[in-house]
N, C-alpha and C positions, 0 to 999 in steps of 0.2 A: 612466530606464533603457531601453536599447534592446531591440528585439525579440530580437536575438541573445543579449543578456545574460539576458533572461527565459527563453529556451529553455535556455540553459546552466544557469541556476539550477534549472529543472525537471528536467533530467537528473540533477543532483546531488541534488535533493530526492527524486526517484524512487529513486535508488540507496540513499539512507539509509533511506527507507521500507521498501525490500526487505531491507536489512540488519536493521532492527528486526524485521521479520516473521520472518526466518530465526532471529534470536536467540530470539524467542518460541517458535518451533517446537523449537529445540534444547533449551530449558529444559523444555518439555512432554515431549519424548522422554526426557530424563533422569528425569523423574518416572515415566514409563511403565516405564522400566527397573527402577525401584525396586519397582513393583507386579507385575512379571512373575513373581515367585516364586509367585503365586497362579495355579493353572491356569485357563485360560479367560478371563483378563483381556484385554479388547480393547485394541489399541494403535493408535488412530486417528491420532495425531500422527506415527507412524513412516511413514505413507503420504502425508504432505503435502510432503515435500521436493521430489520431482520435479515435481509439478504447479506448485508455487510457482516453481521454477526456470524452467520453461517460460513461466510468466506473466511472470517478470522479463525473459526474453529478448524476449518480445513487446512489452512496454511500453517497455523501453529501446530496442528496435529502432525503434518508431514515432518516438520522440524523436530518435534518431540520424539517421533518414532525413527529418527535417523540413528544410525549405530553409535554415533558419538554421544548423544544424549542418553540413549538407553543403557549405555555402558555404566552410567552413574546410578541407574536404578537396580542394578544387579544385587547389591547388598540388601536392598529393601525387599525385593521380590524373590530372592533366593533362586530356586530351581525353575521358577516360572519364566518361560521364554516367550517374549513378544516378538512378532515379526518386525524386522528393522529394514530401513532403507539406507543405502550407502550415502555418505555425505555428498559426493558429486551429483547423484541422482536427486537427492532431497533439495539441494540448492537449485538445480535446473528446474525442477517441478515448481518450487515456490517462486522463483523469478519469473517463469512463464505465467503462472497464475497471477502474480502481482501485476505484470504488464497487462494481461487481459482484464483483470479486475479494475485496474486504474482506467483503462480505456472505456470499459463499460460505464464506470462511475462518471467519467467525463462526458460520455455520450448522453447519459440520462440527466445530467445537470447542466445542459446548455451547449454542449460541444466544446471543441478545443479553444474557441475564442472566449466563451463566457463561463466555463466551468472553473470553480475555485480549486479544483483538484489536479490541474495540469502539472503543477510542480512535482507531484508524486510520480507521475509517469517519467519525467525527465531526471528525477533523482535516482531511479532504480539502476540505470547503467553505472552511474558513479558509485553507488553503494556496492555494486558487484566488484568494482576494482578494490575497494577497501576490504571486501571480504575475500580477496585473493582468487577470484574467478579467473579462468584462463583468458588470454587475449581473444581467442576465438569466441568464447561465450560473451565477453564484454562487448565486442563489436556486433555480435548477433543481437544482444539485448538492445544496443543502441539503434541498430537498423530497425528492429521490431518496434521500438518506442516511436521512432520517426514515422514508420508506416501507420501505426495505430493512431498517432496524432493527426495524420492527414485523413484517415478514415472516419474519425469522429468529429470532423468539422460540421457545424450546423449550417444549413442553408437559410435559416430564418434570420431576418434582420435583427430582431430582439427576441429574447426568450423570457420565460417566466422567471428564470433565475436572475438574469441581469436586472429585472424590475424589482426584485426582492430587496427591501431596505437593508437587510443584513448581508447581502451578497459581498459587498466590499470588505466587511469585517471578516467574513469567512475566508475570502480570497487572501486577505492579508495574513491572517493567522496560519492558515495551511501553508502558504508559501514560506513565511518566516520560520515556522517550526520545522518544515522539511529542510530548509537551509541549515538550521541549527543541528538537526539530527545528522545530516550528511557531514557536517563539520566535526561533530562529536565522534561519529564512527570512524572517520578518517584519522582523527587524532588518536583514538584508542587503538586502532589497528595498524598504526604506522610501524615500520620496521625500527627496531631499537638496536 
């Protein structure tokens, strides 16, 4: 698989990870809407859309401005040269941002025990294998994911999110869709 194909696969993978994240947030917001009849009920999921949207633009932007993707824009933009990022640097930046973003999302949605987004954190090292990252990077991502998982554990007995009636639905959908995405990327990027 060529470098350009891997970068394009990462753009598509990143897009679907973000779609899964937005789906999880929307389901949590629906549950919050059911709880709002009680005065003083916090609505933390309703504040997640715009930060995650900004994160999506940042990570997809890094991949789009990688030299492999910009190469295809040359015929369209002619002599206009955009600054580019090397594929290894773009992959490293996006995987680190994804790990940190997933950890923050887990932290603000109930911690590693209660958040429906834990599957995303653990899928990232596996996705890095499928996208042909080096063993050093794969093991670094794995260790980083484990450390972040420990750091975002909640000390509270129960959280607003585990009381949310749509929590289980969000947790199930995010987990199953991440499993499906990991399987699809693994199949698509397998050596032939």
